[in-house]
VMD Tcl script that builds the backbone (N, CA, C; Angstrom):
set m [mol new atoms 270]
animate dup $m
set s [atomselect $m all]
$s set {name element resname resid chain x y z} {
  {N N MET 1 A 47.444 134.897 181.337}
  {CA C MET 1 A 47.366 133.698 182.139}
  {C C MET 1 A 45.913 133.270 182.323}
  {N N ARG 2 A 45.052 134.234 182.579}
  {CA C ARG 2 A 43.637 133.907 182.750}
  {C C ARG 2 A 43.073 133.310 181.473}
  {N N PHE 3 A 43.502 133.835 180.330}
  {CA C PHE 3 A 43.020 133.319 179.050}
  {C C PHE 3 A 43.367 131.841 178.907}
  {N N LEU 4 A 44.588 131.466 179.281}
  {CA C LEU 4 A 44.993 130.067 179.167}
  {C C LEU 4 A 44.192 129.172 180.092}
  {N N SER 5 A 43.887 129.650 181.290}
  {CA C SER 5 A 43.095 128.828 182.202}
  {C C SER 5 A 41.668 128.682 181.697}
  {N N VAL 6 A 41.096 129.745 181.151}
  {CA C VAL 6 A 39.747 129.670 180.587}
  {C C VAL 6 A 39.744 128.738 179.385}
  {N N LEU 7 A 40.762 128.840 178.550}
  {CA C LEU 7 A 40.868 127.981 177.379}
  {C C LEU 7 A 40.996 126.524 177.789}
  {N N THR 8 A 41.796 126.251 178.808}
  {CA C THR 8 A 41.976 124.882 179.285}
  {C C THR 8 A 40.677 124.321 179.842}
  {N N VAL 9 A 39.993 125.091 180.664}
  {CA C VAL 9 A 38.715 124.640 181.222}
  {C C VAL 9 A 37.704 124.421 180.101}
  {N N GLY 10 A 37.656 125.342 179.160}
  {CA C GLY 10 A 36.740 125.195 178.031}
  {C C GLY 10 A 37.019 123.946 177.234}
  {N N LEU 11 A 38.281 123.658 176.998}
  {CA C LEU 11 A 38.651 122.461 176.251}
  {C C LEU 11 A 38.264 121.204 177.011}
  {N N LEU 12 A 38.486 121.195 178.316}
  {CA C LEU 12 A 38.107 120.039 179.125}
  {C C LEU 12 A 36.601 119.814 179.111}
  {N N VAL 13 A 35.833 120.889 179.196}
  {CA C VAL 13 A 34.376 120.760 179.133}
  {C C VAL 13 A 33.962 120.249 177.766}
  {N N TRP 14 A 34.567 120.793 176.720}
  {CA C TRP 14 A 34.229 120.375 175.358}
  {C C TRP 14 A 34.492 118.884 175.181}
  {N N VAL 15 A 35.660 118.427 175.612}
  {CA C VAL 15 A 36.003 117.011 175.499}
  {C C VAL 15 A 35.056 116.177 176.352}
  {N N GLY 16 A 34.771 116.638 177.558}
  {CA C GLY 16 A 33.870 115.906 178.437}
  {C C GLY 16 A 32.472 115.778 177.880}
  {N N VAL 17 A 31.972 116.842 177.292}
  {CA C VAL 17 A 30.620 116.815 176.726}
  {C C VAL 17 A 30.571 115.890 175.528}
  {N N PHE 18 A 31.503 116.034 174.608}
  {CA C PHE 18 A 31.442 115.244 173.388}
  {C C PHE 18 A 31.864 113.801 173.597}
  {N N ALA 19 A 32.609 113.523 174.641}
  {CA C ALA 19 A 32.973 112.141 174.935}
  {C C ALA 19 A 31.778 111.370 175.472}
  {N N THR 20 A 30.796 112.078 176.053}
  {CA C THR 20 A 29.645 111.404 176.643}
  {C C THR 20 A 28.385 111.501 175.796}
  {N N VAL 21 A 28.454 112.181 174.658}
  {CA C VAL 21 A 27.270 112.321 173.814}
  {C C VAL 21 A 26.985 111.000 173.127}
  {N N ASN 22 A 25.750 110.541 173.265}
  {CA C ASN 22 A 25.315 109.313 172.619}
  {C C ASN 22 A 24.746 109.671 171.257}
  {N N ALA 23 A 25.344 109.159 170.205}
  {CA C ALA 23 A 24.932 109.508 168.843}
  {C C ALA 23 A 23.525 109.026 168.522}
  {N N GLU 24 A 22.976 108.145 169.347}
  {CA C GLU 24 A 21.644 107.607 169.079}
  {C C GLU 24 A 20.526 108.507 169.602}
  {N N ASP 25 A 20.835 109.449 170.440}
  {CA C ASP 25 A 19.817 110.295 171.060}
  {C C ASP 25 A 19.991 111.742 170.607}
  {N N PRO 26 A 19.123 112.224 169.697}
  {CA C PRO 26 A 19.260 113.589 169.188}
  {C C PRO 26 A 19.165 114.650 170.281}
  {N N ARG 27 A 18.333 114.412 171.273}
  {CA C ARG 27 A 18.187 115.386 172.346}
  {C C ARG 27 A 19.495 115.535 173.128}
  {N N THR 28 A 20.140 114.425 173.398}
  {CA C THR 28 A 21.421 114.454 174.101}
  {C C THR 28 A 22.478 115.161 173.263}
  {N N GLU 29 A 22.485 114.901 171.962}
  {CA C GLU 29 A 23.434 115.577 171.074}
  {C C GLU 29 A 23.206 117.084 171.087}
  {N N LEU 30 A 21.945 117.497 171.014}
  {CA C LEU 30 A 21.618 118.920 171.009}
  {C C LEU 30 A 22.029 119.586 172.321}
  {N N ILE 31 A 21.772 118.910 173.423}
  {CA C ILE 31 A 22.176 119.443 174.728}
  {C C ILE 31 A 23.692 119.583 174.789}
  {N N GLY 32 A 24.407 118.594 174.286}
  {CA C GLY 32 A 25.870 118.657 174.278}
  {C C GLY 32 A 26.385 119.820 173.460}
  {N N CYS 33 A 25.826 119.999 172.275}
  {CA C CYS 33 A 26.258 121.102 171.406}
  {C C CYS 33 A 25.945 122.455 172.044}
  {N N GLY 34 A 24.744 122.594 172.584}
  {CA C GLY 34 A 24.336 123.851 173.203}
  {C C GLY 34 A 25.127 124.163 174.463}
  {N N SER 35 A 25.476 123.129 175.219}
  {CA C SER 35 A 26.248 123.332 176.447}
  {C C SER 35 A 27.620 123.910 176.150}
  {N N VAL 36 A 28.228 123.439 175.086}
  {CA C VAL 36 A 29.546 123.951 174.707}
  {C C VAL 36 A 29.453 125.437 174.375}
  {N N LEU 37 A 28.430 125.822 173.602}
  {CA C LEU 37 A 28.272 127.233 173.246}
  {C C LEU 37 A 27.971 128.077 174.482}
  {N N PHE 38 A 27.096 127.596 175.359}
  {CA C PHE 38 A 26.759 128.340 176.568}
  {C C PHE 38 A 28.000 128.541 177.436}
  {N N HIS 39 A 28.784 127.495 177.592}
  {CA C HIS 39 A 30.001 127.583 178.397}
  {C C HIS 39 A 30.978 128.580 177.784}
  {N N LEU 40 A 31.143 128.526 176.465}
  {CA C LEU 40 A 32.023 129.479 175.785}
  {C C LEU 40 A 31.540 130.906 176.004}
  {N N ALA 41 A 30.241 131.126 175.827}
  {CA C ALA 41 A 29.697 132.478 175.968}
  {C C ALA 41 A 29.898 133.006 177.387}
  {N N ALA 42 A 29.591 132.191 178.374}
  {CA C ALA 42 A 29.729 132.635 179.762}
  {C C ALA 42 A 31.183 132.959 180.100}
  {N N ASN 43 A 32.088 132.077 179.733}
  {CA C ASN 43 A 33.504 132.311 180.045}
  {C C ASN 43 A 34.087 133.447 179.224}
  {N N ARG 44 A 33.739 133.506 177.955}
  {CA C ARG 44 A 34.328 134.528 177.084}
  {C C ARG 44 A 33.831 135.917 177.458}
  {N N LEU 45 A 32.542 136.033 177.779}
  {CA C LEU 45 A 32.020 137.337 178.179}
  {C C LEU 45 A 32.627 137.788 179.503}
  {N N SER 46 A 32.817 136.861 180.417}
  {CA C SER 46 A 33.462 137.196 181.685}
  {C C SER 46 A 34.890 137.684 181.449}
  {N N LEU 47 A 35.623 136.981 180.606}
  {CA C LEU 47 A 36.992 137.375 180.279}
  {C C LEU 47 A 37.021 138.730 179.584}
  {N N GLN 48 A 36.087 138.957 178.666}
  {CA C GLN 48 A 36.041 140.226 177.936}
  {C C GLN 48 A 35.787 141.387 178.881}
  {N N LEU 49 A 34.855 141.219 179.810}
  {CA C LEU 49 A 34.571 142.284 180.771}
  {C C LEU 49 A 35.784 142.573 181.650}
  {N N GLU 50 A 36.488 141.522 182.044}
  {CA C GLU 50 A 37.686 141.704 182.863}
  {C C GLU 50 A 38.772 142.444 182.072}
  {N N GLU 51 A 39.000 142.033 180.816}
  {CA C GLU 51 A 39.999 142.706 179.978}
  {C C GLU 51 A 39.641 144.176 179.767}
  {N N PHE 52 A 38.373 144.440 179.516}
  {CA C PHE 52 A 37.920 145.804 179.276}
  {C C PHE 52 A 38.114 146.667 180.523}
  {N N ALA 53 A 37.753 146.124 181.681}
  {CA C ALA 53 A 37.893 146.874 182.932}
  {C C ALA 53 A 39.359 147.180 183.233}
  {N N VAL 54 A 40.233 146.207 183.037}
  {CA C VAL 54 A 41.669 146.421 183.262}
  {C C VAL 54 A 42.196 147.480 182.310}
  {N N CYS 55 A 41.786 147.414 181.053}
  {CA C CYS 55 A 42.225 148.391 180.051}
  {C C CYS 55 A 41.778 149.799 180.441}
  {N N LYS 56 A 40.521 149.944 180.839}
  {CA C LYS 56 A 40.001 151.265 181.202}
  {C C LYS 56 A 40.647 151.809 182.472}
  {N N ARG 57 A 40.943 150.918 183.426}
  {CA C ARG 57 A 41.612 151.366 184.650}
  {C C ARG 57 A 43.028 151.851 184.353}
  {N N SER 58 A 43.715 151.156 183.456}
  {CA C SER 58 A 45.106 151.529 183.174}
  {C C SER 58 A 45.207 152.795 182.331}
  {N N ASN 59 A 44.208 153.048 181.478}
  {CA C ASN 59 A 44.239 154.243 180.632}
  {C C ASN 59 A 42.804 154.616 180.254}
  {N N PRO 60 A 42.139 155.443 181.059}
  {CA C PRO 60 A 40.724 155.769 180.844}
  {C C PRO 60 A 40.413 156.397 179.483}
  {N N SER 61 A 41.379 157.049 178.872}
  {CA C SER 61 A 41.093 157.708 177.593}
  {C C SER 61 A 41.373 156.811 176.385}
  {N N TYR 62 A 41.902 155.614 176.610}
  {CA C TYR 62 A 42.252 154.705 175.519}
  {C C TYR 62 A 41.006 153.974 175.018}
  {N N ASP 63 A 40.952 153.714 173.709}
  {CA C ASP 63 A 39.854 152.944 173.115}
  {C C ASP 63 A 40.118 151.456 173.366}
  {N N CYS 64 A 39.369 150.874 174.254}
  {CA C CYS 64 A 39.579 149.479 174.657}
  {C C CYS 64 A 38.680 148.508 173.895}
  {N N SER 65 A 38.211 148.896 172.747}
  {CA C SER 65 A 37.249 148.066 172.017}
  {C C SER 65 A 37.863 146.812 171.409}
  {N N ASP 66 A 39.188 146.692 171.375}
  {CA C ASP 66 A 39.790 145.495 170.791}
  {C C ASP 66 A 39.421 144.238 171.573}
  {N N SER 67 A 39.251 144.343 172.893}
  {CA C SER 67 A 38.822 143.178 173.670}
  {C C SER 67 A 37.395 142.785 173.299}
  {N N ILE 68 A 36.573 143.766 172.992}
  {CA C ILE 68 A 35.197 143.494 172.570}
  {C C ILE 68 A 35.196 142.806 171.210}
  {N N HIS 69 A 36.042 143.266 170.301}
  {CA C HIS 69 A 36.114 142.654 168.970}
  {C C HIS 69 A 36.606 141.210 169.045}
  {N N ARG 70 A 37.555 140.937 169.927}
  {CA C ARG 70 A 38.024 139.557 170.100}
  {C C ARG 70 A 36.910 138.673 170.653}
  {N N ALA 71 A 36.134 139.195 171.594}
  {CA C ALA 71 A 35.023 138.424 172.156}
  {C C ALA 71 A 33.974 138.145 171.091}
  {N N ILE 72 A 33.673 139.142 170.261}
  {CA C ILE 72 A 32.700 138.952 169.182}
  {C C ILE 72 A 33.184 137.872 168.231}
  {N N SER 73 A 34.449 137.917 167.876}
  {CA C SER 73 A 35.019 136.918 166.973}
  {C C SER 73 A 34.935 135.518 167.580}
  {N N ASP 74 A 35.259 135.389 168.862}
  {CA C ASP 74 A 35.186 134.087 169.533}
  {C C ASP 74 A 33.757 133.561 169.570}
  {N N LEU 75 A 32.795 134.435 169.849}
  {CA C LEU 75 A 31.397 134.008 169.909}
  {C C LEU 75 A 30.865 133.651 168.527}
  {N N GLN 76 A 31.292 134.367 167.495}
  {CA C GLN 76 A 30.904 134.001 166.135}
  {C C GLN 76 A 31.446 132.622 165.776}
  {N N GLN 77 A 32.681 132.341 166.175}
  {CA C GLN 77 A 33.244 131.012 165.934}
  {C C GLN 77 A 32.452 129.957 166.699}
  {N N GLY 78 A 32.030 130.287 167.921}
  {CA C GLY 78 A 31.208 129.367 168.699}
  {C C GLY 78 A 29.882 129.070 168.026}
  {N N LEU 79 A 29.256 130.084 167.429}
  {CA C LEU 79 A 28.005 129.862 166.694}
  {C C LEU 79 A 28.241 129.002 165.460}
  {N N PHE 80 A 29.351 129.232 164.769}
  {CA C PHE 80 A 29.702 128.405 163.623}
  {C C PHE 80 A 29.886 126.952 164.062}
  {N N ASP 81 A 30.594 126.749 165.173}
  {CA C ASP 81 A 30.815 125.400 165.694}
  {C C ASP 81 A 29.498 124.749 166.109}
  {N N LEU 82 A 28.587 125.528 166.701}
  {CA C LEU 82 A 27.275 124.997 167.069}
  {C C LEU 82 A 26.516 124.557 165.828}
  {N N ASN 83 A 26.541 125.370 164.792}
  {CA C ASN 83 A 25.870 125.016 163.545}
  {C C ASN 83 A 26.450 123.723 162.977}
  {N N HIS 84 A 27.757 123.599 162.998}
  {CA C HIS 84 A 28.417 122.393 162.496}
  {C C HIS 84 A 28.057 121.183 163.366}
  {N N CYS 85 A 28.003 121.394 164.665}
  {CA C CYS 85 A 27.697 120.314 165.604}
  {C C CYS 85 A 26.270 119.793 165.428}
  {N N THR 86 A 25.343 120.698 165.123}
  {CA C THR 86 A 23.926 120.311 165.064}
  {C C THR 86 A 23.436 119.971 163.662}
  {N N LYS 87 A 24.276 120.110 162.653}
  {CA C LYS 87 A 23.787 119.951 161.278}
  {C C LYS 87 A 23.282 118.549 160.967}
  {N N ASP 88 A 23.803 117.528 161.633}
  {CA C ASP 88 A 23.384 116.156 161.343}
  {C C ASP 88 A 22.430 115.579 162.387}
  {N N ILE 89 A 22.000 116.397 163.332}
  {CA C ILE 89 A 21.063 115.909 164.352}
  {C C ILE 89 A 19.680 115.802 163.734}
  {N N ARG 90 A 19.084 114.653 163.897}
  {CA C ARG 90 A 17.743 114.419 163.345}
  {C C ARG 90 A 16.828 113.887 164.417}
}
mol reanalyze $m
mol bondsrecalc $m
mol representation Tube
mol addrep $m
């Protein structure tokens, strides 16, 4: 449930940022692209820490690294999206 709320908030921020980006101002475009990545990183890392803590509390001897791998994958996708977002900024 928390994942869906984070995803929804992230999507709303993404739409809000890109709906207001003025294509004529490179600085504004860069700020918009960077804001999306920063928001993703902050929310995803928070979610990952929460998932990891819950996993360790429920079974201290279990390898809970799958939540870390999912967070890494999400952040790598965010970096890819940032690269795509900024490739035409001049």
